[in-house]
N, C-alpha and C positions, 0 to 999 in steps of 0.2 A: 148769400148761399155759401155753404161749405160742401166739399166733396170728400168722402171717405171710402176707401177700399174695404170691402167685406169679404170674409172667408167663410164658405159654406162647406162644412165637413159632414159627410154622410154618417148617420148614426146607425151602424149595422145591427145593433141589438134592438133598438126601439123603432127604427124607421125614421124617415125625415132627415133633418139636418140640424146641426148645431152651428150657430152663426157668431163669429167674433169680428171685432173691429180692431185691427192691429194698432192704429193710432190712438185708440181709446181703451187702454188696458182695463179690463173688468166690465166692459160693455159687451154683454153676451145675451143671446136669445136663441130660440129654436123655432122650427116650423116643419110642417109636413111636406110642403111643396116649395119650390123656388120662389114663386109669387108670394106665398104666405111669409116666407123668410124675409123677403125684401120689405114687405109691409111692416112686419114686426120690428125689423132692425131700424127702420126709419123712426118708429116710435121710441125704440130703445135709445137711439142716438139723441133724439130731441130731449128725452128725459134726463139722459146723462149730462148733456150740456146745460140744461136748466139747473141741475144739481150743482154743477161746477160754478155756475154764475151765483147761485144762492150762497155758496161757501166762499165766494170771492176768489176763486181759483182761475187760473188762465185756461183758456179753451185750446187744446192742442189742435194744430193744423197738420194735415198730411202734406208735406212738401214734396215727397217722392213716394209713389206707390211701392208697396213691398213686391219683391220678386219671388216667384216660386220656381224652383229648379228641382228636377228629379235626378238623384244620384243613385247609380247602381253599384251594389257591393256584393261580394261573395258571401254566401251564408252557409 
């Protein structure tokens, strides 16, 4: 088993979320609900890893989860 952090960003124009996996650049999906996003990103990660294996590439591991910090600036 591997564990990956996912980022859900609200899609303000279309609704739902865009989902990315920072440890797997290019692994992106979307969904209408958080539950749907989690289901879809699991499938996306599995397919992404299968593709890496088929190409003989190393499978990235997330050694430290990304951090999200809010920074306030004058606008």
